[in-house]
Each structure stands twice: as structure tokens, then as C-alpha cells.
C-alpha positions as CSV (number, residue, x, y, z in Angstrom):
1,M,102.9,130.2,113.1
2,P,106.1,129.2,115.0
3,N,108.7,128.1,113.0
4,Q,109.0,125.2,115.5
5,T,105.4,124.0,114.4
6,R,106.0,124.2,110.8
7,A,108.9,122.5,111.4
8,F,107.1,119.6,113.2
9,L,104.6,119.4,110.3
10,L,106.8,119.2,107.1
11,G,109.6,117.1,109.3
12,P,108.5,114.9,111.8
13,L,104.7,114.4,111.2
14,L,105.3,114.3,107.7
15,K,107.9,111.3,107.8
16,G,105.6,109.5,110.1
17,V,102.3,109.5,108.1
18,S,104.1,109.3,104.4
19,R,106.5,106.5,105.2
20,S,108.0,105.8,101.5
21,F,107.1,108.7,100.0
22,Y,108.9,111.0,102.8
23,L,112.1,110.1,101.0
24,T,110.6,111.2,97.5
25,L,110.0,114.5,99.2
26,R,113.1,115.2,101.2
27,V,115.6,114.8,97.8
28,L,113.1,117.5,96.3
29,P,114.5,120.8,95.5
30,A,113.9,123.1,98.3
31,G,111.6,125.4,96.7
32,M,109.1,122.7,95.6
33,R,109.3,121.2,99.0
34,D,106.9,122.8,101.2
35,P,104.1,123.1,98.7
36,I,104.0,119.6,98.0
37,A,104.5,118.6,101.4
38,L,101.7,120.3,102.9
39,A,99.6,119.2,99.8
40,Y,100.4,115.7,100.9
41,L,99.9,116.6,104.8
42,L,96.0,117.7,103.8
43,A,95.5,115.2,101.5
44,R,96.5,112.5,104.0
45,A,94.4,114.1,107.0
46,A,91.5,113.7,104.1
47,D,91.9,110.3,103.1
48,T,92.3,109.4,106.8
49,I,88.9,110.7,107.6
50,A,87.3,109.4,104.2
51,D,88.9,105.4,105.7
52,T,87.7,105.5,109.1
53,S,85.3,102.8,109.0
54,L,84.6,102.7,112.9
55,I,82.3,106.2,111.7
56,P,79.2,105.9,108.8
57,P,80.3,106.6,105.5
58,G,77.3,109.9,105.3
59,Q,79.1,111.1,108.5
60,R,82.6,110.8,107.0
61,L,81.7,112.4,104.1
62,A,80.0,115.7,105.4
63,L,83.4,115.9,107.5
64,L,85.4,115.5,104.2
65,L,83.2,117.9,102.1
66,S,83.5,120.8,105.3
67,L,87.4,120.1,104.7
68,R,87.2,120.4,101.3
69,E,85.3,123.9,101.7
70,R,87.3,124.9,104.5
71,I,90.6,124.5,102.6
72,N,89.3,126.1,99.2
73,G,88.4,129.5,101.3
74,T,84.6,128.8,100.6
75,T,83.9,128.6,104.3
76,C,85.6,129.7,107.6
77,D,84.1,126.8,110.0
78,D,86.6,127.3,112.6
79,A,84.2,124.1,114.4
80,L,84.9,121.9,111.6
81,I,88.6,121.4,113.3
82,Q,87.1,120.5,116.5
83,R,84.4,118.1,114.9
84,V,87.4,116.1,113.3
85,A,89.2,115.9,116.7
86,E,86.5,114.5,118.4
87,E,85.0,112.1,116.0
88,V,87.6,110.6,113.7
89,A,91.3,111.5,115.4
90,G,90.1,109.2,118.6
91,Q,89.3,106.0,116.4
92,Q,92.6,106.0,114.9
93,I,94.9,102.9,115.8
94,Q,98.3,104.6,114.4
95,S,99.2,107.5,116.4
96,D,100.8,109.6,114.0
97,E,97.2,109.9,112.2
98,K,96.2,111.1,115.2
99,V,98.6,113.4,115.6
100,L,98.2,114.4,112.1
101,L,94.3,114.7,112.6
102,E,94.9,116.5,115.6
103,S,97.7,119.4,113.8
104,L,95.1,120.1,111.0
105,G,94.5,123.5,112.3
106,P,98.2,124.5,112.4
107,A,98.0,122.6,108.8
108,L,95.6,125.0,107.2
109,D,97.5,127.9,109.1
110,V,100.9,127.3,107.3
111,L,98.2,127.2,103.9
112,S,97.5,130.4,104.5
113,Q,100.9,131.6,105.0
114,L,101.8,130.7,101.4
115,G,102.1,132.8,98.6
116,D,98.8,133.3,96.1
117,P,100.0,131.0,93.3
118,D,101.4,127.9,95.8
119,R,98.3,128.4,98.1
120,A,96.0,128.0,94.7
121,A,98.0,125.2,93.5
122,V,97.6,123.4,96.9
123,S,94.2,124.1,97.4
124,G,93.3,122.9,93.9
125,I,95.2,119.4,94.4
126,V,93.5,118.4,97.8
127,S,90.1,119.6,96.4
128,T,90.5,117.5,93.3
129,L,91.7,114.4,95.6
130,T,89.0,114.8,98.0
131,D,86.8,114.3,94.6
132,G,88.1,110.9,94.7
133,M,87.6,110.1,98.0
134,E,83.9,111.2,97.8
135,F,83.9,109.2,94.4
136,D,85.1,105.9,97.2
137,L,82.1,106.8,99.5
138,R,79.5,107.6,97.3
139,T,79.8,104.4,94.8
140,F,80.9,101.7,97.3
141,P,79.0,100.4,99.9
142,D,79.3,100.3,103.9
143,E,83.1,98.4,104.3
144,H,81.1,95.9,107.1
145,S,77.7,95.6,105.1
146,G,79.0,92.3,103.0
147,Q,78.1,93.8,99.4
148,I,80.8,94.2,97.0
149,V,80.3,96.5,94.1
150,A,82.0,97.1,90.9
151,L,82.9,100.0,88.8
152,N,80.9,99.9,85.4
153,E,83.4,100.4,82.7
154,Y,87.1,101.0,81.8
155,A,86.2,104.6,81.7
156,D,85.3,104.8,85.1
157,L,88.5,103.6,86.3
158,D,90.5,105.6,84.4
159,R,88.8,108.6,85.5
160,Y,89.1,107.7,89.1
161,T,93.0,106.9,88.6
162,Y,93.1,110.6,87.4
163,L,91.3,111.7,90.6
164,V,93.4,110.2,93.0
165,A,97.0,110.1,91.3
166,G,96.8,111.6,87.9
167,C,96.3,115.2,89.2
168,V,99.1,114.5,91.1
169,G,101.2,114.7,88.1
170,E,99.9,118.0,86.7
171,F,100.2,119.7,90.1
172,W,103.3,118.2,90.2
173,T,104.5,120.0,86.9
174,T,102.6,123.3,88.0
175,M,105.1,123.5,91.0
176,T,108.3,122.5,88.9
177,Y,107.6,124.9,86.6
178,A,107.0,127.7,89.4
179,H,109.6,126.9,91.4
180,L,112.2,125.4,88.5
181,P,111.6,128.1,85.7
182,G,113.7,126.4,82.5
183,T,114.3,123.0,83.8
184,L,111.8,121.1,81.8
185,K,112.6,120.5,78.2
186,E,109.2,119.9,77.4
187,R,106.2,122.4,76.8
188,P,103.7,122.4,79.9
189,D,101.0,120.9,78.0
190,V,103.2,118.3,77.0
191,M,104.7,117.5,80.6
192,A,101.1,117.9,82.2
193,A,99.8,115.0,79.8
194,R,103.1,113.1,80.8
195,G,102.2,113.9,85.0
196,V,98.9,112.6,84.9
197,R,99.4,109.4,82.9
198,F,102.0,109.2,85.3
199,G,100.4,109.5,88.3
200,K,98.0,106.9,86.7
201,A,100.6,104.4,86.9
202,L,101.1,104.2,89.9
203,Q,97.6,104.1,90.8
204,M,97.0,101.4,88.6
205,T,99.9,99.5,90.5
206,N,98.0,100.2,93.8
207,V,94.3,99.1,92.5
208,L,96.1,95.5,91.5
209,R,98.2,95.2,94.0
210,D,95.5,95.9,96.6
211,C,92.5,93.9,94.8
212,G,92.5,91.3,97.6
213,K,92.2,93.7,100.1
214,D,89.8,96.1,99.2
215,L,87.0,93.5,97.7
216,R,87.0,92.5,101.2
217,I,85.8,96.1,102.4
218,G,83.2,95.8,99.5
219,R,85.2,97.9,96.7
220,C,85.9,96.0,93.2
221,Y,88.4,98.8,91.1
222,L,88.3,96.3,88.1
223,P,85.2,97.3,85.7
224,Q,82.4,94.7,85.2
225,T,82.9,95.0,81.5
226,L,86.3,93.4,82.0
227,L,85.4,91.2,84.0
228,A,82.2,89.7,82.2
229,R,84.7,89.5,79.1
230,H,86.8,87.4,81.0
231,G,84.1,85.3,82.3
232,L,84.2,86.5,85.6
233,D,81.9,88.8,88.4
234,A,83.3,90.9,91.5
235,R,82.5,87.5,94.0
236,D,84.7,85.3,91.8
237,L,87.8,87.5,93.2
238,L,87.2,87.1,96.5
239,L,88.5,83.4,95.9
240,P,92.3,83.3,96.1
241,A,91.6,79.7,94.5
242,N,90.7,82.1,91.2
243,S,93.8,84.1,90.8
244,M,95.0,82.0,87.9
245,R,91.6,82.0,85.9
246,A,91.7,85.6,86.6
247,R,95.5,86.1,85.2
248,P,94.3,87.5,81.8
249,L,92.2,90.2,83.4
250,L,95.6,91.1,85.5
251,I,97.6,91.1,81.9
252,E,95.3,93.1,80.6
253,L,95.3,95.9,83.1
254,L,99.6,95.5,83.7
255,R,99.5,96.3,79.9
256,K,97.4,99.4,80.5
257,A,99.9,100.0,83.4
258,L,102.8,99.7,81.4
259,D,101.8,102.0,78.8
260,H,101.6,104.8,81.4
261,F,105.0,103.8,82.8
262,R,106.2,104.4,79.3
263,A,104.4,107.9,79.6
264,A,106.6,108.3,83.4
265,L,109.6,107.5,81.4
266,D,109.7,109.9,79.0
267,Y,108.6,112.6,81.7
268,T,111.6,111.6,83.8
269,L,113.9,111.8,80.9
270,A,112.4,115.7,79.7
271,I,114.3,116.7,83.4
272,P,117.9,117.7,82.6
273,A,120.8,115.4,84.1
274,Y,122.1,118.3,85.8
275,A,118.3,118.4,88.1
276,V,119.6,115.4,89.5
277,R,117.4,115.8,92.7
278,L,114.2,116.6,90.5
279,R,115.0,113.1,88.8
280,L,115.8,111.5,91.5
281,A,112.2,112.3,92.8
282,C,110.5,110.9,89.5
283,L,112.7,107.9,89.3
284,W,111.9,106.4,92.6
285,P,108.7,105.9,92.6
286,I,108.6,104.4,88.8
287,L,111.5,101.8,90.0
288,I,109.1,100.9,93.0
289,G,106.0,100.9,90.9
290,L,107.5,98.3,88.5
291,D,109.2,96.4,90.5
292,T,105.8,95.5,92.4
293,L,104.9,94.8,89.2
294,I,107.4,92.5,89.0
295,L,106.1,90.9,91.6
296,L,102.9,90.6,90.7
297,A,103.2,89.3,87.5
298,Q,105.2,86.5,89.4
299,N,102.4,86.1,92.0
300,E,100.1,82.9,91.6
301,A,97.8,84.3,94.5
302,W,97.7,87.5,93.2
303,L,94.1,87.9,94.8
304,D,94.8,86.6,97.9
305,P,95.3,89.5,100.7
306,Q,97.9,87.5,102.6
307,K,100.1,87.0,99.9
308,V,100.3,90.6,98.2
309,S,102.8,91.7,96.1
310,K,104.4,94.3,98.2
311,V,108.4,95.8,97.8
312,T,110.3,95.7,101.0
313,R,111.7,98.5,102.3
314,Q,115.3,97.1,102.8
315,Q,114.7,96.6,98.5
316,V,113.6,100.3,98.3
317,Y,116.8,101.4,100.4
318,R,118.9,99.1,97.5
319,M,117.2,100.7,95.0
320,I,117.6,104.2,96.1
321,A,121.3,103.6,96.7
322,S,121.7,102.1,92.8
323,S,119.8,105.1,91.6
324,L,122.0,107.2,92.4
325,L,124.4,105.9,89.7
326,V,121.7,106.1,87.1
327,A,119.8,109.1,87.4
328,P,122.5,111.5,85.9
329,F,122.7,109.4,82.6
330,D,119.6,109.1,80.1
331,S,120.8,105.7,79.0
332,R,120.9,104.4,82.5
333,V,117.6,105.5,83.2
334,R,116.2,104.2,79.8
335,S,117.7,100.8,80.5
336,A,116.5,100.7,84.5
337,V,113.0,101.2,83.3
338,E,112.9,99.7,80.1
339,A,114.7,96.1,81.5
340,R,111.9,96.2,84.2
341,I,109.2,96.6,81.6
342,A,110.6,93.7,79.7
343,Q,110.7,91.2,82.9
344,I,107.1,92.1,83.5
345,E,106.3,91.4,79.9
346,A,108.1,88.3,79.8
347,R,105.5,87.0,82.3
348,F,102.8,87.6,80.3
């Protein structure tokens, strides 16, 4: 593949579709950057297929499963690329996502050019992430059906957060040991477990932040058992006026998210201070996630999709600037994280 094509995929196109995550990718040490960026691109393409609601869920699922087989090397279905371009790319409102789907062939070529360990790791993580997308398509109704389905138990939510984010923590850890040997202070099994909880922290944040929006496409990730314990059902959450009534449920799930964030802090502090780029790549999503939870804990209309608790781009840039003086010092990293956790808990 020409170098300029690879450079476009892992440069301008990546920036166009990854938004804030692009900042984290760019600060990573060079050896880790390409396989993680490629995994993101492939997963984002799969996610775009899974989320294109103008296409029937069954058709999306068929394309998703075919893409997973192609990424895993169990099929050489060259017609898949054309099918994605014809059936999905033309439905995209965002031009960057359209270009991403039209660039799926070159992205798969880049995957084939990776060394064996990186190729296996990238294929594995994208496969697991597509398991999470398959879970969504099989569990929840068509977005236009007017129906709502809730997960059954907290274990279902916990499994879901692993499939769509916790597994990324494992992958990230694998890439770190492979490309920066001797850097992490803890054993691989300890770091992998913390990495899983790191990813779950970020996805729990997304679930709580996006609850109002997800409900309107028929998806309630807040489990029925928890809803029932607080005297609620999924349709009650459709009413923004019930935000305060549902606040005890929010607090219960915020506590679970904060426990995961504490593991994410331990993960970050296991990265030596001299590996500042790797530390920053972990610290930024933690701080953005906790700042989101601060807004959520303060939001008396958290179920209203018009009042989403979202950190602004300017706030992100200010956090990035201030973190440059924080990351090289264990005490400052711990203080920055624990102060945010305390601010959230003060709202309980």
C-alpha cells in the first residue's frame, strides 16, 4: 500500500472520525500508535454499520458478521467491501464516516501488513467489540419500532461494558507490554484486570450520560432489577420530569462507575512518571470521564436528551493544558483524580 494512503487513514481520516480520542492517540508513543489507531478505525467502521438506522437491523447484522469474519481471516469475501459501500456508505450524513466506509478496503490492507502479534491483537479486539455491537442488534428493537427493551440484571450491563470498552483496556495493556517492554510496574494479569475496569468506567459514563437519548431508540441499558428496586420501569425514564425520582438509581450506578475509576487511577499510577506520554494517554480519558460525571451528578434533568451532561471542547483543551504539569508527579495525578471523585460523592 502506498505510504500516502496509510498516512491518510491514520492521519486526517482518523482525526475526522475520532474527535477527542484522536488527541489520546496522537500522544501515544510511536510503536503503539499505529495498531491502536487501526483498531479504532476498523471498530468505528463496524459501529457505523451497526448504527445506521435507515438500514433494517437484520441487514446490518449480516454485514457486521461478514466484516468480523473478514477481519478474523476466516473469509476472503471481497464483495463485502462493495456491499458496505453500496448499502451503508451512501446513508451517512457525516462525510468523514462515509469516507471511512469507502476506505474499508485499504484499512484491511493495513491490517494484513502488521506483524503477526499486532495483527492478532487488532483482529481480536475488533472481534470482541463487534460482539458488543451484535449484542445491541440482537437485544434491542428496531430504533423506529416505538418499543423499549431493558437489560435484565446488572450482570448484563457489566458484560456489555466489557464487550464495548473493558476489552479495550486489555488490548491497550497487551500493546503496552509488546511495544514498551519493562515500562509497566505491575504484573500483566494485574494490569489487564485494571485495564478492563478502566474501560468499564468510561462506558458506564457513556451509558449514564446518554440514557435519555438511548431510551428514545428503544435501548435501556439500566437493568430491570435495579429499576424495580427503585420503583421504576424503563418507560418512566422517558419523562425528563422523573429525573429526580430516578436520582437514587443514578447515584447507585455512579458509585459503581467511581469504583471502576479508582482502578483506572491505579492503572495510570503503575505507569512510571518518565513515560509521560503513556501517562497522559491514560489520564486524559479519566479526567474527561470524571468531569462528565460531575456534570451528571449536578444535572437535575439528567434524563432529558436536550440537557446532556457533556464536557465542552474548550474544557477538554483546558484540562489537557493543565494536565501537562500534573502527569509527571504521582501525588498530583492522585490529587487531580481524587478531588473529582470527592466532588461527585459530595452530591450524593
